[in-house]
Structure formats: structure tokens, C-alpha cells
C-alpha positions as CSV (number, residue, x, y, z in Angstrom):
1,X,14.0,-25.4,13.1
2,X,13.0,-25.2,9.6
3,X,10.5,-22.8,9.0
4,X,7.0,-24.0,7.8
5,X,6.4,-21.9,5.4
6,X,3.1,-22.8,3.8
7,X,1.9,-26.8,5.1
8,X,1.1,-29.7,2.9
9,X,-2.7,-29.6,3.8
10,X,-2.7,-25.9,2.9
11,X,-1.7,-25.6,-0.1
12,X,-5.2,-25.9,-1.5
13,X,-6.1,-23.6,-4.8
14,X,-8.6,-22.5,-2.1
15,X,-6.2,-21.0,0.2
16,X,-3.0,-20.4,-2.4
17,X,-4.7,-18.5,-4.7
18,X,-1.3,-18.4,-6.9
19,X,0.9,-20.8,-8.5
20,X,2.3,-22.0,-5.8
21,X,5.8,-24.4,-5.4
22,X,6.2,-24.2,-9.1
23,X,8.9,-26.4,-11.0
24,X,9.7,-24.6,-14.0
25,X,7.1,-21.5,-15.1
26,X,7.1,-18.5,-18.7
27,X,6.2,-15.9,-15.7
28,X,8.9,-13.5,-16.2
29,X,9.8,-12.5,-12.1
30,X,9.2,-14.9,-9.6
31,X,9.0,-15.7,-6.2
32,X,11.4,-16.6,-4.2
33,X,11.9,-18.3,-0.7
34,X,14.3,-20.5,0.8
35,X,12.4,-23.9,2.2
36,X,15.0,-24.1,4.6
37,X,16.7,-21.6,7.1
38,X,14.1,-19.4,8.9
39,X,14.2,-15.7,8.2
40,X,16.7,-16.9,5.0
41,X,17.1,-15.4,1.5
42,X,13.3,-13.9,-0.2
43,X,12.8,-11.4,-2.6
44,X,11.0,-11.1,-6.2
45,X,13.7,-12.4,-8.8
46,X,13.7,-12.6,-13.1
47,X,13.1,-16.5,-13.5
48,X,16.3,-17.4,-15.0
49,X,18.2,-15.6,-12.3
50,X,16.7,-17.5,-9.4
51,X,20.0,-17.8,-7.5
52,X,21.6,-21.6,-6.1
53,X,20.0,-22.9,-3.1
54,X,16.4,-24.9,-2.1
55,X,13.9,-22.4,-2.5
56,X,9.7,-22.8,-2.7
57,X,9.3,-20.2,-5.7
58,X,5.8,-18.4,-6.4
59,X,3.9,-16.5,-9.4
60,X,3.6,-12.6,-8.3
61,X,0.2,-11.2,-6.9
62,X,-0.9,-8.6,-5.6
63,X,-1.7,-7.7,-2.0
64,X,-4.6,-5.2,-0.7
65,X,-3.7,-5.8,2.9
66,X,-1.8,-7.7,5.5
67,X,-2.8,-9.8,8.6
68,X,-1.3,-11.6,11.2
69,X,-3.6,-14.7,12.6
70,X,-2.6,-16.5,16.1
71,X,-3.4,-20.0,17.6
72,X,-2.8,-21.9,20.3
73,X,-5.0,-25.2,20.1
74,X,-6.1,-24.8,17.2
75,X,-8.1,-22.0,18.5
76,X,-7.7,-18.4,17.0
77,X,-7.3,-16.2,20.0
78,X,-5.7,-13.4,18.5
79,X,-6.0,-11.4,14.7
80,X,-3.6,-8.0,14.2
81,X,-3.4,-6.1,10.6
82,X,0.4,-5.7,9.9
83,X,0.3,-4.1,6.5
84,X,-2.0,-2.3,3.3
85,X,-4.8,-0.7,3.7
86,X,-6.5,-2.1,7.6
87,X,-9.5,-1.5,6.2
88,X,-9.3,-4.0,4.3
89,X,-10.3,-6.9,6.7
90,X,-10.3,-11.1,5.7
91,X,-12.3,-13.6,5.7
92,X,-12.6,-14.4,8.9
93,X,-14.0,-17.9,7.8
94,X,-11.7,-18.5,6.1
95,X,-8.7,-18.6,7.7
96,X,-10.9,-20.8,10.3
97,X,-10.6,-23.5,7.7
98,X,-7.4,-23.0,7.6
99,X,-6.4,-23.4,11.5
100,X,-9.2,-26.9,10.9
101,X,-7.6,-27.8,8.0
102,X,-4.1,-27.8,9.5
103,X,-3.8,-31.5,11.5
104,X,-0.1,-31.1,11.1
105,X,-0.3,-27.6,13.2
106,X,2.4,-27.5,16.2
107,X,0.8,-26.1,19.1
108,X,1.3,-22.8,18.5
109,X,2.2,-20.3,15.7
110,X,0.6,-17.7,14.0
111,X,-1.6,-18.2,10.7
112,X,-0.5,-14.7,8.0
113,X,-3.0,-14.7,5.5
114,X,-3.2,-11.8,2.7
115,X,-6.9,-10.5,0.7
116,X,-6.9,-9.0,-2.1
117,X,-9.5,-9.7,-5.0
118,X,-9.5,-13.2,-4.8
119,X,-10.0,-12.5,-1.6
120,X,-8.6,-14.2,1.6
121,X,-5.7,-15.9,0.9
122,X,-2.8,-17.9,2.6
123,X,1.2,-16.5,3.0
124,X,2.7,-18.7,5.4
125,X,2.8,-19.7,8.5
126,X,5.6,-19.3,11.5
127,X,6.1,-21.6,14.8
128,X,5.9,-18.6,17.8
129,X,9.2,-17.1,18.3
130,X,10.6,-14.6,16.8
131,X,7.1,-13.2,15.1
132,X,6.2,-9.8,15.7
133,X,3.0,-9.2,17.1
134,X,1.4,-6.1,16.0
135,X,-0.2,-5.0,18.8
136,X,-1.7,-9.3,20.1
137,X,-1.6,-8.6,23.5
138,X,-3.9,-11.4,25.2
139,X,-1.3,-12.1,28.6
140,X,-3.7,-15.1,29.5
141,X,-2.0,-17.0,26.2
142,X,1.6,-15.4,25.4
143,X,2.9,-16.5,27.6
144,X,1.7,-20.5,27.4
145,X,2.5,-20.2,24.1
146,X,6.0,-19.0,23.9
147,X,5.8,-21.8,26.6
148,X,4.5,-24.8,23.9
149,X,7.1,-23.2,21.8
150,X,9.5,-23.5,24.2
151,X,9.0,-27.4,24.1
152,X,9.1,-28.4,21.0
153,X,12.7,-26.3,20.7
154,X,14.2,-28.6,23.0
155,X,12.5,-31.8,22.5
156,X,14.7,-31.7,18.4
């Protein structure tokens, strides 16, 4: 499977709040992440030292807090804090708008969002496997989410 990263439907300025998928830049450093490999190379590098490979390149931004949204059948079924200041809460309406706009979404996935001075923004999406739960414990829906992802994996 390839990483979902930030799906095309969510690559809107109101969700990104940063320069994303940059082709050329004057930023001295950029954030890079593999386009092809889940848990592939990710890091902050000088613009003139991007390693060989296929990367998404984006502007470096401050992140005050990070949250993982759990989504099943197009519904937000959980929202868990995982990094930064837990008192800086994301805008749930913005997250719901992202979920509604993600028309090609898998049946079960996570949507990671950050919060900074510019508001709530998307970090990335993941299929629902090999992901931290960060306290999400809805035992009524978790098995269905794993089954949906398993079915997606074996259908390919």
C-alpha cells in the first residue's frame, strides 16, 4: 500500500495552511516525506540537500498541538491528543469539513490534524493499520475498522 499522505481533496489552502507539495522554493529548509513508502523517510532538510527519492516537500510550520481523528464510514468516531500542548484543542467543525470533503476516503482511516496560530490544519491521513491509538478505545467500532482495512488490503 502507498501512504495516503494528504489526499487531493484535502489539499485546499484552508486545510493546509502552509505551502505544500512544493516544486521549487526559496525556503532554506523544508519538510520532506516519502510519497511512495509508508513510514518511509521523513525529515527536515536544507533545500539544497534533499536526498534522492520521491518526496512531498512542504514549508516548515510551528505546531502547538497534534490530534488523531478516527474515521469510520465517513463519521468521526474518535479524537485523541498525541503531541504538544493538550490544552490547545482543534476546531472540530473544520475536521468534520475535511472528512466530508474526502470523497475518495477508505472505509476506515485516521486523519491527523495540528493546531497553531493559524488554526486547525491537516497533517496527514493513514489507512487504519499500524497506527497509534493514543487512548482511542471504542471497542464497538475498532474491530470493524480493522476488518475494513484488512478487506482493502486483500482486495488489492
